[in-house]
N, C-alpha and C positions, 0 to 999 in steps of 0.2 A: 625450769625455765621453759617458756613457751615463746618461740620466735615465729614471726610471720615473714614469708618471702613473697615479694610482690609479683604481680603479673606484668609481663612486658611483651610488647609487640615486636617481633623480630623483623628483619629487613624484608623477608618474603611474606609478610602479613600473617604469619602463624603466631599463636599465643602459647605461652607457658602457663601452667596451672599454679595457683597460689596454694602453698602448703604450710603446715605448722609442724614443728617438732612435737612428737607425742610426749605427753607429760612424764612418761617413764624413762625418757632419755637421760643419759648421764653426762652430757656436755655442760661445761660450766660457763660457757660464753657463746654468743651467737657466732656461728661459723660463716665464713664467706662462701665456701664451697663444701658440699657433702656428697657422699655416696650412700645410698640407702638400699635396704633390702625389701622393705614392705611399704606399700601405699595402702592406707586404711581410711575408709570413709565412715565416720561415726557421726558426730554432730557437725564436723567439718573435715577437710582433707588433712590427714596426718601422715607423716612418714615415721617409720620405726626402724630399729636396728640401723642406726646412723653412725657414720664415721666422718669426721672432718678431714679434709685434705687440702693441700696447697694447690691453688689454681694453675701454677706453672708446671705441675706434674703432667 
């Protein structure tokens, strides 16, 4: 699964990067929130070693 997370302008006019889950991930559905260990730029921005979490944590 390859999911895209969109870029958003925050209230203080900073931006967040758009990233994709690396194709080697083992998540079976698109998570709402994640913690990741690696940010990799190959053909586009990927995150690897990803764990999905609950936003209210």
